[in-house]
Backbone bond lengths (Angstrom), bond angles and torsions (degrees), N, CA, C in turn:
res aa  C-N    CA-C-N  psi(-1)  N-CA   C-N-CA  omega(-1)  CA-C   N-CA-C  phi
1 M - - - 1.444 - - 1.522 112.36 -
2 N 1.461 107.42 148.37 1.471 114.28 179.30 1.466 104.03 -107.19
3 P 1.388 118.14 122.45 1.444 119.66 -175.31 1.624 109.92 -76.97
4 M 1.233 119.33 -2.20 1.406 124.71 -177.36 1.468 109.03 -88.00
5 L 1.336 121.61 -24.78 1.459 128.50 -169.49 1.607 106.80 -93.09
6 A 1.260 110.54 138.96 1.466 121.93 173.97 1.578 113.19 -92.80
7 A 1.415 112.59 -34.37 1.411 120.20 -172.80 1.464 109.03 -156.15
8 S 1.358 112.83 152.48 1.466 123.65 167.77 1.501 109.89 -117.27
9 V 1.254 117.07 126.16 1.493 122.24 179.64 1.507 106.83 -94.06
10 V 1.388 119.17 113.60 1.321 127.80 -178.11 1.596 111.64 -99.78
11 I 1.333 120.93 118.82 1.432 125.87 -177.39 1.530 108.49 -122.99
12 P 1.224 119.93 108.54 1.565 120.80 164.74 1.528 109.08 -77.34
13 T 1.420 115.38 143.65 1.357 111.89 175.87 1.651 109.51 -154.84
14 R 1.289 111.53 164.65 1.571 117.07 -178.97 1.479 108.64 -161.77
15 N 1.344 116.88 112.67 1.375 127.20 177.11 1.653 114.68 51.32
16 R 1.300 110.20 46.52 1.519 118.70 176.50 1.513 110.40 -128.43
17 S 1.325 119.20 43.82 1.504 117.78 -169.55 1.512 110.05 -60.65
18 S 1.296 122.02 -36.84 1.543 122.23 178.98 1.429 113.85 -60.94
19 L 1.474 111.03 -49.60 1.419 117.59 -178.58 1.496 115.10 -68.14
20 L 1.348 114.80 -34.11 1.374 126.76 -178.71 1.604 108.05 -63.52
21 R 1.334 111.81 -36.84 1.486 114.07 -177.79 1.574 108.18 -65.91
22 E 1.387 114.54 -44.98 1.490 117.56 177.62 1.490 109.89 -61.39
23 C 1.309 121.01 -39.46 1.481 123.31 -179.02 1.543 110.85 -63.25
24 I 1.228 118.00 -46.42 1.458 122.46 177.21 1.524 116.07 -63.78
25 D 1.268 116.08 -37.60 1.360 127.75 175.19 1.500 108.54 -60.97
26 S 1.305 120.70 -48.41 1.474 119.00 175.43 1.540 116.96 -67.34
27 I 1.330 115.87 -27.35 1.497 117.69 169.72 1.570 113.86 -67.87
28 L 1.352 111.22 -33.97 1.436 112.47 -175.91 1.581 109.97 -82.81
29 C 1.225 119.57 -2.47 1.449 126.32 175.36 1.525 116.50 -101.48
30 Q 1.323 115.59 15.00 1.365 122.94 -177.85 1.449 108.78 -71.84
31 T 1.479 112.50 152.88 1.536 121.44 176.79 1.423 111.73 -71.92
32 M 1.333 121.55 -19.31 1.437 129.32 174.04 1.535 110.52 -69.40
33 P 1.376 118.27 128.72 1.431 119.05 -177.35 1.563 114.04 -57.66
34 P 1.217 119.09 138.32 1.502 123.00 -171.57 1.566 113.73 -57.74
35 D 1.346 114.85 -26.43 1.376 115.23 -175.48 1.611 107.46 -85.22
36 R 1.250 122.21 1.33 1.464 127.70 171.86 1.551 114.80 -93.40
37 F 1.227 118.91 -5.09 1.482 117.76 178.14 1.597 106.91 -145.57
38 E 1.384 107.14 161.86 1.413 117.60 171.71 1.539 112.93 -136.08
39 I 1.238 116.57 157.27 1.469 124.13 -178.06 1.479 111.17 -110.23
40 V 1.351 117.41 125.91 1.393 119.37 -178.66 1.653 108.09 -118.66
41 I 1.311 118.89 114.09 1.410 124.88 -179.82 1.414 115.87 -104.15
42 V 1.382 114.77 120.65 1.521 114.55 -177.10 1.511 104.73 -116.08
43 D 1.410 113.73 119.08 1.473 119.26 -169.23 1.535 103.94 -96.85
44 N 1.279 121.02 129.27 1.424 127.46 177.99 1.438 110.88 -88.02
45 N 1.433 117.45 55.19 1.327 129.45 175.51 1.584 107.86 56.93
46 S 1.305 117.77 70.79 1.491 121.20 177.64 1.372 107.71 -78.78
47 S 1.430 114.47 151.87 1.543 122.34 174.74 1.503 110.58 -109.04
48 D 1.419 117.62 8.65 1.523 119.20 175.19 1.432 110.69 -94.79
49 D 1.312 116.57 -149.98 1.410 121.07 178.64 1.453 116.72 -102.83
50 T 1.320 115.10 31.65 1.466 125.01 173.86 1.652 115.18 -52.83
51 P 1.385 111.51 -46.06 1.496 111.07 -179.89 1.523 113.92 -61.07
52 A 1.436 114.96 -36.93 1.456 118.15 -177.13 1.556 107.86 -73.42
53 V 1.307 120.50 -35.30 1.471 122.86 179.94 1.501 109.82 -70.44
54 V 1.121 121.42 -35.79 1.576 124.10 178.86 1.526 106.81 -72.05
55 E 1.284 117.49 -40.83 1.441 120.72 -178.36 1.469 112.54 -61.20
56 Q 1.339 119.04 -37.39 1.379 125.93 -177.91 1.642 106.13 -66.36
57 W 1.337 115.59 -39.53 1.483 121.96 -179.95 1.506 109.66 -68.19
58 I 1.315 114.18 -40.01 1.559 117.38 -175.51 1.613 109.38 -63.21
59 Q 1.367 112.91 -35.53 1.445 120.45 -176.06 1.659 110.79 -74.37
60 S 1.272 112.88 -27.58 1.518 116.11 -175.01 1.564 118.37 -113.78
61 A 1.287 113.45 -15.64 1.588 114.84 -171.46 1.359 112.17 -73.75
62 P 1.368 113.99 145.56 1.571 119.63 -179.95 1.440 110.18 -72.93
63 C 1.263 121.58 -12.13 1.584 122.13 -175.56 1.589 104.39 -119.94
64 R 1.337 113.72 164.45 1.433 112.17 179.50 1.510 111.33 -81.41
65 I 1.311 110.75 134.31 1.463 118.97 177.96 1.614 107.63 -112.21
66 R 1.290 115.57 124.40 1.503 118.81 171.86 1.395 114.29 -110.20
67 Y 1.372 117.11 136.51 1.481 118.57 -173.94 1.552 107.76 -126.06
68 H 1.235 114.15 134.64 1.478 117.98 -177.48 1.564 105.46 -137.36
69 R 1.337 115.54 116.67 1.436 129.06 -178.39 1.626 109.91 -93.20
70 L 1.338 116.68 117.12 1.397 120.58 175.19 1.599 111.82 -80.18
71 T 1.203 120.57 159.83 1.459 126.53 -171.52 1.627 104.23 -90.38
72 R 1.303 118.23 -22.11 1.468 117.70 173.02 1.439 108.15 -149.26
73 D 1.410 111.84 170.01 1.557 112.43 -178.54 1.491 107.91 -90.28
74 C 1.288 113.36 113.73 1.594 118.14 -178.25 1.525 105.30 -107.67
75 G 1.281 122.32 16.47 1.511 126.45 177.06 1.546 111.55 83.72
76 P 1.348 118.77 167.01 1.436 124.56 -170.53 1.525 113.98 -67.89
77 A 1.403 115.22 -33.95 1.508 118.14 179.53 1.497 111.68 -60.29
78 H 1.220 112.73 -40.94 1.622 114.98 -179.09 1.540 106.91 -70.88
79 A 1.264 118.22 -45.04 1.494 121.62 177.03 1.426 109.92 -55.92
80 R 1.291 122.30 -45.45 1.457 119.68 -179.87 1.471 112.94 -67.37
81 N 1.346 121.83 -32.08 1.373 126.72 -177.58 1.596 107.95 -68.01
82 V 1.379 114.04 -40.59 1.389 122.40 175.74 1.525 110.80 -58.63
83 G 1.379 114.91 -49.70 1.421 127.85 178.79 1.487 112.51 -47.96
84 V 1.355 108.77 -50.49 1.495 114.19 -176.79 1.535 111.22 -67.46
85 R 1.210 119.62 -39.06 1.495 124.94 174.84 1.526 110.98 -52.55
86 L 1.352 111.75 -44.68 1.513 117.01 -177.49 1.562 111.37 -79.27
87 A 1.303 115.29 -19.56 1.503 111.02 -178.73 1.417 120.22 -77.16
88 E 1.367 120.46 154.65 1.419 124.15 -163.58 1.564 113.07 -121.15
89 A 1.338 113.90 5.94 1.496 120.10 -179.01 1.540 108.61 -106.00
90 P 1.380 113.76 158.23 1.424 120.46 177.06 1.484 121.99 -67.54
91 L 1.321 109.25 -20.34 1.513 118.53 -178.46 1.592 108.66 -119.94
92 I 1.276 114.83 133.66 1.505 118.07 176.30 1.554 107.81 -109.38
93 A 1.398 116.96 118.29 1.423 122.15 169.59 1.411 113.54 -96.65
94 F 1.369 122.35 118.03 1.302 127.02 177.89 1.557 116.14 -97.91
95 T 1.366 111.96 138.78 1.459 113.53 171.61 1.628 103.39 -153.93
96 D 1.245 115.90 177.65 1.492 123.71 -179.84 1.503 111.17 -108.49
97 S 1.378 114.56 160.77 1.371 119.39 -172.73 1.521 111.50 -81.14
98 D 1.367 122.51 2.78 1.338 128.56 176.18 1.554 108.00 -106.81
99 C 1.252 115.90 11.26 1.469 117.73 -175.40 1.591 111.41 -111.44
100 R 1.337 116.38 167.72 1.341 123.22 177.92 1.601 109.47 -138.97
101 A 1.311 112.79 123.12 1.454 116.87 -174.37 1.541 112.95 -88.98
102 D 1.323 116.08 142.56 1.421 121.36 171.28 1.490 110.84 -66.71
103 Q 1.291 118.37 150.80 1.536 123.71 -168.43 1.459 111.97 -58.61
104 R 1.355 117.88 -27.94 1.509 118.67 -175.46 1.523 112.09 -103.76
105 W 1.403 114.73 17.61 1.401 117.14 -179.66 1.506 118.97 -54.36
106 L 1.312 117.10 -52.61 1.416 121.10 -177.67 1.540 108.06 -73.43
107 E 1.331 122.95 -39.62 1.398 126.88 -174.57 1.619 108.44 -57.13
108 L 1.323 111.31 -50.00 1.475 121.02 -175.96 1.600 112.98 -70.48
109 G 1.271 108.76 -48.64 1.495 114.95 -179.70 1.608 113.82 -63.58
110 V 1.303 116.28 -36.60 1.419 116.60 178.82 1.595 110.29 -73.38
111 A 1.297 112.69 -35.79 1.519 117.90 -178.74 1.588 113.88 -65.17
112 A 1.404 111.50 -19.86 1.411 115.62 -175.08 1.541 117.46 -82.90
113 F 1.354 113.44 -7.69 1.503 117.16 177.88 1.428 113.35 -77.28
114 A 1.316 115.82 136.53 1.427 125.19 176.25 1.604 109.22 -142.78
115 D 1.219 118.69 179.54 1.379 121.79 177.13 1.605 112.88 -56.56
116 G 1.171 121.40 128.97 1.427 125.09 179.53 1.444 116.33 87.50
117 V 1.464 119.92 -4.10 1.379 118.85 176.27 1.494 110.07 -92.58
118 G 1.345 113.61 126.08 1.443 119.60 178.14 1.531 119.42 -91.42
119 F 1.401 113.48 -29.30 1.506 118.55 172.81 1.456 110.95 -158.04
120 V 1.254 116.56 156.97 1.416 126.75 171.27 1.464 117.12 -122.36
121 C 1.308 120.87 144.33 1.356 125.79 -169.23 1.618 109.11 -145.32
122 G 1.323 111.76 155.66 1.545 112.79 -177.85 1.541 111.55 -138.58
123 V 1.239 115.18 -153.37 1.458 122.95 -171.60 1.551 110.55 -92.25
124 L 1.289 116.46 149.17 1.394 124.94 174.03 1.531 116.34 -116.73
125 L 1.278 120.92 118.77 1.441 125.60 -176.12 1.478 110.74 -121.41
126 H 1.321 117.54 153.58 1.483 124.80 166.80 1.522 108.15 -64.53
127 K 1.342 116.95 146.17 1.463 121.80 170.33 1.500 108.41 -56.22
128 P 1.378 118.39 120.56 1.516 118.20 -176.43 1.382 120.09 -53.28
129 E 1.389 117.29 -33.23 1.438 123.35 -178.03 1.564 115.06 -70.15
130 Q 1.342 113.51 -10.93 1.461 122.77 -173.56 1.515 115.45 -101.00
131 K 1.201 127.65 136.05 1.439 127.68 179.88 1.550 112.82 -103.57
132 V 1.342 119.30 130.64 1.383 123.06 171.47 1.458 117.30 -72.16
133 Q 1.377 112.34 114.95 1.487 120.87 -171.58 1.572 102.96 -103.37
134 F 1.378 113.15 176.27 1.405 120.73 -178.75 1.545 113.18 -62.12
135 F 1.211 120.15 -43.55 1.494 128.50 175.78 1.547 113.86 -86.75
136 S 1.223 119.29 8.17 1.476 123.37 177.69 1.543 110.13 -62.08
137 G 1.273 118.15 137.15 1.503 121.34 179.84 1.565 110.00 -92.65
138 A 1.358 119.90 19.21 1.473 123.99 -172.06 1.556 105.56 -76.10
139 Y 1.312 114.55 146.87 1.439 124.37 171.41 1.531 109.57 -91.46
140 D 1.252 119.48 168.03 1.399 118.78 -173.24 1.741 104.35 -72.94
141 E 1.228 109.88 151.16 1.447 119.33 177.37 1.405 108.36 -65.14
142 L 1.423 124.40 144.25 1.420 126.37 -177.42 1.545 103.31 -118.25
143 T 1.281 115.01 104.04 1.525 122.82 177.50 1.554 115.02 -102.14
144 S 1.332 115.42 -3.10 1.475 122.28 168.64 1.402 113.33 -133.89
145 E 1.327 116.40 172.17 1.508 119.13 -178.01 1.522 107.39 -56.49
146 H 1.271 116.54 134.40 1.470 124.48 176.66 1.541 112.56 -119.49
147 P 1.282 116.18 134.85 1.484 118.52 -173.07 1.537 115.36 -67.30
148 T 1.306 118.71 -6.28 1.434 121.78 177.70 1.585 113.33 -88.92
149 Y 1.319 115.71 -18.24 1.542 121.76 173.55 1.451 111.44 53.05
150 P 1.392 124.34 54.91 1.450 121.58 177.51 1.472 119.38 -46.30
151 T 1.307 118.29 136.05 1.450 128.99 -171.54 1.577 106.63 -66.29
152 C 1.403 111.82 -28.38 1.578 111.28 -173.99 1.406 113.78 -65.11
153 N 1.329 123.71 -7.75 1.465 125.60 177.85 1.582 109.49 -146.12
154 S 1.280 111.52 61.34 1.570 114.91 179.52 1.504 107.68 -142.60
155 I 1.379 112.19 149.05 1.479 124.58 -175.89 1.557 107.01 -124.01
156 Y 1.135 125.06 122.77 1.476 126.89 -179.78 1.546 113.42 -119.12
157 R 1.354 113.20 157.36 1.441 119.22 169.63 1.564 108.14 -75.02
158 R 1.348 113.36 125.70 1.519 110.43 -176.92 1.575 113.19 -65.92
159 D 1.372 118.69 -36.21 1.331 118.28 -178.79 1.582 113.79 -68.53
160 L 1.260 116.75 -33.70 1.415 124.44 174.55 1.528 110.30 -67.85
161 F 1.285 115.43 -42.71 1.412 121.52 179.12 1.582 111.01 -56.82
162 L 1.248 111.64 -49.13 1.547 121.18 178.45 1.440 110.86 -61.46
163 E 1.440 117.30 -44.62 1.446 124.99 179.26 1.533 110.80 -57.28
164 M 1.282 116.71 -39.93 1.422 124.23 -175.94 1.572 110.59 -85.67
165 N 1.354 117.96 3.16 1.487 127.60 178.74 1.505 107.86 63.31
166 G 1.331 120.05 33.21 1.461 124.30 162.49 1.488 107.67 63.95
167 F 1.401 115.07 -160.84 1.379 121.66 178.88 1.540 117.50 -70.84
168 D 1.202 121.13 126.47 1.518 122.13 -175.15 1.658 106.40 -76.08
169 E 1.347 112.01 108.89 1.425 120.27 -170.58 1.600 108.92 -74.42
170 S 1.313 118.20 -8.77 1.428 118.22 177.73 1.531 109.40 -72.06
171 L 1.440 113.40 -18.98 1.486 119.01 177.31 1.617 113.83 -79.49
172 C 1.241 115.17 8.69 1.418 119.03 -177.17 1.600 106.64 -101.68
173 F 1.257 116.02 112.49 1.503 113.38 -174.96 1.621 104.42 -114.29
174 R 1.329 114.44 -174.99 1.453 124.63 178.41 1.495 109.73 -130.10
175 T 1.353 114.01 136.65 1.578 121.83 178.07 1.517 103.34 -75.64
176 F 1.351 110.52 152.50 1.443 122.42 178.92 1.501 111.48 -76.97
177 F 1.279 117.17 -28.14 1.444 123.78 -171.30 1.535 116.37 -86.08
178 D 1.407 119.38 -32.49 1.381 122.42 179.36 1.513 113.52 -138.30
179 N 1.411 114.67 2.89 1.361 118.72 173.44 1.639 111.88 63.82
180 K 1.326 114.59 25.44 1.415 116.31 178.49 1.542 111.23 -88.53
181 P 1.298 117.52 154.84 1.423 117.51 179.81 1.497 113.35 -71.43
182 V 1.353 117.42 143.89 1.481 124.30 175.75 1.528 101.28 -132.90
183 E 1.422 113.08 124.33 1.368 112.92 179.20 1.622 111.18 -143.09
184 C 1.333 108.69 159.07 1.540 114.90 177.07 1.492 108.10 -136.12
185 A 1.367 118.56 34.89 1.500 122.04 -174.20 1.495 101.96 -80.56
186 D 1.273 123.69 -18.05 1.542 121.12 176.04 1.493 107.94 -65.39
187 T 1.298 117.87 -54.66 1.463 123.05 -175.54 1.542 109.75 -60.45
188 D 1.344 115.66 -42.58 1.465 120.20 179.95 1.430 114.66 -59.37
189 L 1.431 114.91 -44.19 1.516 118.20 176.19 1.545 116.08 -60.55
190 A 1.354 108.47 -45.62 1.473 113.10 178.58 1.527 115.49 -58.88
191 W 1.373 114.22 -46.40 1.436 119.54 177.11 1.540 113.59 -60.93
192 R 1.467 114.58 -39.46 1.384 117.26 -178.84 1.563 109.80 -64.43
193 I 1.273 116.82 -34.48 1.496 121.82 174.99 1.405 112.18 -66.15
194 K 1.249 120.76 -44.93 1.459 124.25 -176.19 1.620 107.27 -70.89
195 E 1.275 117.64 -34.31 1.450 121.42 -172.66 1.565 101.09 -76.72
196 A 1.319 123.54 -27.60 1.382 124.89 177.14 1.550 114.81 -77.54
197 G 1.358 117.82 1.49 1.470 118.80 171.46 1.610 107.74 107.81
198 W 1.277 125.00 -8.16 1.431 122.31 -178.70 1.396 112.18 -82.17
199 R 1.324 118.23 153.91 1.407 126.56 179.81 1.599 111.25 -96.27
200 N 1.267 116.23 156.58 1.332 116.48 176.64 1.654 105.30 -127.95
201 V 1.341 119.40 152.78 1.451 122.58 175.60 1.362 112.84 -117.71
202 F 1.348 120.53 133.06 1.422 126.69 176.33 1.550 110.73 -103.09
203 L 1.331 123.69 124.86 1.357 128.88 -175.44 1.654 108.50 -110.69
204 P 1.346 119.69 110.94 1.382 115.73 176.61 1.478 118.03 -68.07
205 N 1.387 116.47 -9.76 1.434 120.66 177.82 1.504 111.71 -108.26
206 L 1.370 116.96 14.48 1.447 119.41 173.46 1.565 103.55 -97.43
207 V 1.345 118.13 102.05 1.478 123.64 -162.63 1.521 108.18 -113.56
208 M 1.340 116.24 129.51 1.491 122.49 169.52 1.524 105.50 -126.80
209 Y 1.250 114.10 136.04 1.632 123.58 179.23 1.456 107.54 -105.41
210 H 1.368 112.67 128.72 1.529 120.15 -171.55 1.588 103.07 -107.51
211 E 1.359 111.28 147.23 1.469 115.04 173.21 1.502 111.41 -68.64
212 V 1.390 112.44 147.46 1.555 120.04 -179.71 1.619 101.12 -105.15
213 P 1.393 116.69 95.43 1.468 121.56 174.12 1.535 113.45 -68.87
214 L 1.231 114.12 145.39 1.496 121.37 173.21 1.547 106.85 -106.75
215 R 1.275 114.80 122.35 1.601 125.01 -175.56 1.439 105.73 -94.04
216 T 1.365 115.99 159.62 1.501 123.03 160.71 1.440 105.55 -78.03
217 P 1.406 112.70 149.46 1.560 116.02 -171.38 1.549 108.71 -53.42
218 L 1.403 124.96 -34.86 1.386 125.17 -178.45 1.438 110.03 -63.83
219 N 1.407 113.71 -47.92 1.517 116.65 -176.91 1.461 109.66 -70.03
220 W 1.309 123.43 -29.86 1.329 124.24 178.40 1.595 115.16 -65.46
221 I 1.392 107.50 -41.89 1.584 111.00 175.22 1.551 112.44 -67.26
222 V 1.282 119.60 -44.24 1.487 119.49 -170.17 1.652 110.45 -85.02
223 D 1.356 117.10 -12.06 1.450 117.48 -171.19 1.636 113.07 -61.70
224 P 1.334 115.28 -34.83 1.453 116.48 -177.34 1.517 112.78 -66.80
225 Y 1.382 114.44 -14.01 1.681 113.22 174.87 1.498 108.15 -57.87
226 R 1.379 118.56 -20.63 1.479 120.70 -178.54 1.473 112.05 -57.39
227 I 1.301 119.46 -19.08 1.455 124.51 -169.62 1.540 108.00 -70.70
228 Y 1.342 116.81 -10.15 1.481 114.98 -170.50 1.563 114.30 -62.47
229 S 1.261 119.70 0.79 1.479 124.94 177.45 1.583 106.34 -81.54
230 V 1.235 119.54 -22.77 1.514 120.16 -176.68 1.521 109.85 -57.22
231 P 1.275 129.77 -50.39 1.403 121.59 172.52 1.581 120.89 -46.66
232 A 1.315 114.57 -32.52 1.382 123.12 176.34 1.574 110.95 -66.19
233 L 1.263 113.23 -40.91 1.495 119.07 177.93 1.521 109.72 -67.12
234 V 1.372 115.69 -49.34 1.475 120.63 -179.26 1.591 111.48 -55.30
235 K 1.331 110.59 -37.56 1.514 114.84 -173.35 1.559 107.90 -68.54
236 R 1.329 115.30 -38.54 1.504 118.02 178.38 1.409 113.80 -77.06
237 H 1.294 119.30 -31.44 1.509 123.74 -175.91 1.508 108.09 -127.94
238 P 1.392 116.10 83.47 1.529 118.34 176.51 1.436 116.05 -51.96
239 G 1.302 118.68 -28.68 1.495 121.15 176.23 1.449 117.26 -55.13
240 L 1.327 116.25 -25.78 1.370 119.27 -174.96 1.655 111.87 -72.43
241 R 1.328 114.09 -18.26 1.459 115.48 177.33 1.513 112.44 -56.68
242 K 1.295 113.44 -44.33 1.488 120.25 -175.15 1.437 111.88 -69.17
243 V 1.279 117.25 -45.34 1.532 120.84 -172.67 1.516 113.64 -91.53
244 L 1.430 118.76 -17.13 1.477 114.79 -174.77 1.527 112.10 -110.66
245 L 1.465 117.82 -33.47 1.340 124.18 -175.57 1.515 111.72 -95.87
246 Q 1.359 113.21 158.66 1.553 119.16 177.13 1.585 102.65 -94.72
247 G 1.409 111.64 125.89 1.396 114.63 -177.09 1.418 121.42 59.37
248 G 1.450 113.82 21.20 1.433 127.37 179.20 1.544 115.66 69.90
249 V 1.334 117.17 0.60 1.386 120.77 -179.56 1.511 116.22 -123.03
250 F 1.444 113.27 -43.81 1.445 115.62 -166.62 1.627 105.98 -98.64
251 F 1.463 107.80 134.01 1.493 113.70 -177.99 1.443 110.62 -65.94
252 R 1.306 123.78 -31.41 1.548 126.11 -178.94 1.635 101.63 -143.05
253 F 1.283 117.45 158.58 1.379 129.27 177.58 1.600 103.27 -64.81
254 E 1.357 123.60 -46.51 1.336 122.65 -174.54 1.594 111.95 -62.51
255 N 1.252 115.02 -22.72 1.543 123.92 179.00 1.490 107.10 -56.30
256 A 1.406 112.80 -50.08 1.487 120.19 -172.07 1.596 109.14 -66.38
257 L 1.366 113.00 -34.34 1.454 112.74 177.13 1.502 117.40 -72.83
258 F 1.399 109.58 -25.26 1.513 122.64 179.40 1.608 106.85 -65.24
259 Y 1.228 110.62 -48.75 1.483 119.97 -170.84 1.553 106.55 -67.78
260 V 1.382 115.72 -40.87 1.464 122.04 175.12 1.562 109.82 -60.76
261 A 1.232 119.80 -43.63 1.430 126.01 -179.79 1.572 108.59 -64.52
262 A 1.313 119.03 -43.06 1.417 125.97 -177.66 1.502 105.35 -64.39
263 A 1.374 120.30 -42.77 1.442 124.76 -179.16 1.506 108.75 -66.67
264 G 1.358 118.36 -39.01 1.519 121.67 176.19 1.442 111.05 -59.28
265 V 1.399 119.94 -41.42 1.424 121.22 -175.12 1.591 108.97 -66.69
266 V 1.354 119.31 -47.96 1.378 122.65 175.89 1.435 114.67 -62.30
267 L 1.325 122.02 -52.70 1.507 122.26 170.70 1.448 116.35 -52.99
268 G 1.349 114.18 -36.45 1.440 114.77 -174.71 1.617 109.55 -74.66
269 A 1.271 116.28 -30.34 1.372 121.24 -179.03 1.517 110.97 -77.35
270 L 1.405 110.33 -36.62 1.502 108.28 -173.10 1.573 113.78 -96.91
271 L 1.372 119.57 -24.89 1.431 124.34 -172.28 1.632 111.25 -112.77
272 N 1.237 107.74 -71.92 1.485 116.48 -167.33 1.515 110.44 -142.50
273 P 1.355 124.71 131.64 1.462 126.22 -178.02 1.531 111.23 -64.39
274 W 1.309 114.87 -25.56 1.511 119.83 176.73 1.468 117.35 -55.11
275 F 1.387 115.59 -25.96 1.364 123.23 -178.58 1.539 107.75 -68.85
276 L 1.194 118.40 -18.30 1.466 125.61 -177.82 1.673 108.51 -55.50
277 L 1.383 109.75 -36.89 1.427 116.57 177.09 1.491 119.53 -51.36
278 L 1.394 110.50 -23.86 1.473 116.35 174.62 1.506 114.10 -64.08
279 C 1.442 116.46 -17.58 1.419 122.55 175.55 1.410 116.44 -69.01
280 A 1.336 117.32 -24.02 1.508 121.13 -160.32 1.564 108.36 -66.93
281 P 1.413 121.81 -42.21 1.506 113.94 -168.57 1.617 110.36 -68.73
282 Y 1.328 123.39 -18.67 1.400 120.69 -178.43 1.580 113.68 -77.80
283 P 1.332 122.72 -41.01 1.398 123.13 177.90 1.635 111.33 -72.98
284 I 1.429 107.43 -28.23 1.532 109.56 174.60 1.511 111.08 -68.84
285 L 1.413 118.55 -36.70 1.397 115.42 176.25 1.511 112.45 -69.87
286 L 1.310 122.20 -38.46 1.422 120.85 172.68 1.521 119.38 -62.04
287 A 1.402 111.20 -34.56 1.533 120.23 172.57 1.489 110.50 -56.43
288 S 1.359 117.17 -45.94 1.368 122.26 -174.81 1.525 112.64 -70.37
289 I 1.465 118.23 -26.67 1.436 116.63 168.23 1.380 112.92 -73.79
290 L 1.281 125.24 -28.00 1.420 131.70 179.23 1.590 114.83 -101.78
291 R 1.372 106.47 27.32 1.636 113.81 -175.53 1.591 107.01 -57.68
292 H 1.320 126.28 -22.51 1.407 119.76 -177.82 1.516 110.97 -73.04
293 N 1.386 116.98 -6.43 1.443 114.69 169.99 1.489 115.55 -106.06
294 L 1.258 120.99 14.86 1.424 121.39 179.12 1.484 111.50 -83.64
295 S 1.311 112.29 81.31 1.496 122.33 173.38 1.440 106.30 -152.68
296 L 1.259 117.14 160.82 1.421 125.70 -176.86 1.549 112.25 -64.44
297 T 1.343 115.34 -38.62 1.355 121.15 -177.28 1.634 108.62 -68.10
298 R 1.393 111.55 -29.50 1.486 114.35 -171.27 1.544 112.54 -106.14
299 L 1.223 116.29 15.30 1.456 124.07 -179.85 1.492 111.19 -58.35
300 P 1.321 120.26 -50.58 1.470 118.11 175.37 1.401 121.07 -48.16
301 K 1.527 110.11 -44.70 1.381 119.18 -176.23 1.618 107.94 -72.45
302 L 1.335 117.34 -35.01 1.482 121.19 174.92 1.518 110.66 -59.96
303 F 1.284 119.31 -49.30 1.459 121.00 179.44 1.540 117.25 -64.21
304 A 1.341 113.41 -33.20 1.483 123.18 171.61 1.534 113.83 -58.11
305 Q 1.439 110.18 -52.40 1.368 120.88 179.95 1.534 113.49 -65.22
306 L 1.360 116.37 -40.79 1.422 120.31 175.58 1.524 112.92 -59.09
307 G 1.362 117.29 -35.39 1.507 119.16 -178.39 1.573 105.27 -76.21
308 L 1.315 120.89 -41.69 1.467 119.30 176.93 1.464 110.95 -61.83
309 L 1.162 120.11 -43.42 1.598 124.82 -173.18 1.618 103.71 -66.45
310 T 1.328 117.95 -37.85 1.521 122.54 176.17 1.499 112.76 -63.56
311 A 1.460 112.25 -42.67 1.538 112.84 -179.68 1.499 109.19 -74.39
312 R 1.335 117.81 -28.66 1.468 114.19 172.61 1.483 115.98 -69.13
313 Q 1.394 116.31 -40.94 1.453 118.54 168.15 1.472 116.31 -51.14
314 A 1.329 111.13 -47.78 1.489 116.53 178.69 1.455 114.53 -52.66
315 C 1.419 116.89 -43.62 1.418 119.41 -178.23 1.661 108.41 -70.69
316 L 1.236 114.60 -34.13 1.552 114.02 -179.90 1.545 108.13 -69.05
317 S 1.292 115.09 -40.25 1.517 119.25 177.69 1.504 114.71 -64.52
318 A 1.340 112.56 -41.38 1.531 117.60 174.11 1.479 114.22 -62.51
319 G 1.367 116.38 -39.48 1.409 121.40 173.75 1.473 114.64 -61.87
320 L 1.388 121.79 -39.69 1.430 125.52 177.94 1.601 110.94 -69.28
321 V 1.339 113.91 -44.11 1.407 117.82 177.21 1.566 116.47 -61.84
322 Y 1.480 110.17 -41.46 1.491 112.91 171.01 1.557 114.59 -63.02
323 G 1.349 117.09 -36.21 1.446 123.87 -174.59 1.594 104.67 -72.82
324 S 1.316 113.89 -39.44 1.509 112.45 -177.41 1.608 110.71 -67.04
325 I 1.327 113.61 -36.59 1.524 115.53 176.99 1.473 109.11 -71.61
326 R 1.345 122.59 -42.71 1.510 124.71 -173.87 1.475 107.17 -66.75
327 F 1.330 124.92 -44.16 1.439 127.37 -176.46 1.484 113.95 -100.02
328 R 1.238 118.07 2.91 1.548 124.91 176.91 1.607 107.65 51.07
329 S 1.349 111.65 57.78 1.466 119.38 178.73 1.469 105.00 -148.11
330 L 1.265 121.15 117.23 1.417 123.85 -176.06 1.559 112.70 -75.65
331 V 1.317 116.28 113.84 1.525 121.20 170.52 1.569 107.41 -140.97
332 L 1.263 116.01 125.91 1.417 119.31 -175.20 1.517 117.66 -117.34
């Protein structure tokens, strides 16, 4: 341990050299003096120019930057665990390589620690210069404490992190369609710490900005399938049912309407066409979301987007059904 350091910023990355450059730049602009923190970058075997980008920063940065390159991509949970073992500060500040930190991020986060506080978290916003479009892969902005506790804006006690054996790497899965990692180890660790009796602090002024990626239509449709890990979390931490799920079962309210609509289609085809009326609430909900297209001139666009949203919802629901069966924990 280095007694001069207050925090180590751990950043996992893979093939994001341009975004990583922006992320590092935001850390170097912190109000905390640069001799009080270090940056630990763990590279999941990037094939782009990430090593060269990091080397430039190592030569010129006012704080210490440590770079460790893995020989294969083992997912972000493993990379973060490696980063913590390399870190030398008592507090570990986690973010992702597609994020940009507010200038007071480290100063405010470190100051919030007191006896009994295991971790600190803050808000997650879209990068303000970016616009969320229909095929954007952005998640909802988090402006209040969220029970999933995303790692991209969390600060942990290093000794507690190690005592709890860090992130559970068995909670890092792979998607069948693009073999990309899907993980929920951040939520699991936060809840293990809370269940062990430690407090957490949410700071509304602890701000992290997240990239708004633009997906191809196909990737946008199938991406929600990645949510199949949620049943595994709920099985491990039953308290999540009350604070994360609607009615203790449904991941989102629209999920329930989708299942009702699907049942209406099946029953209408097999038993009585009147069952098709069960389908009405779901498209009405989607139309309310797309109300800016509710005009005669935009009806073709509206119907196209309704179809795409329904296909995306079907992938999300399929992921949850698969996860419920795989992990024997009902989440719909």
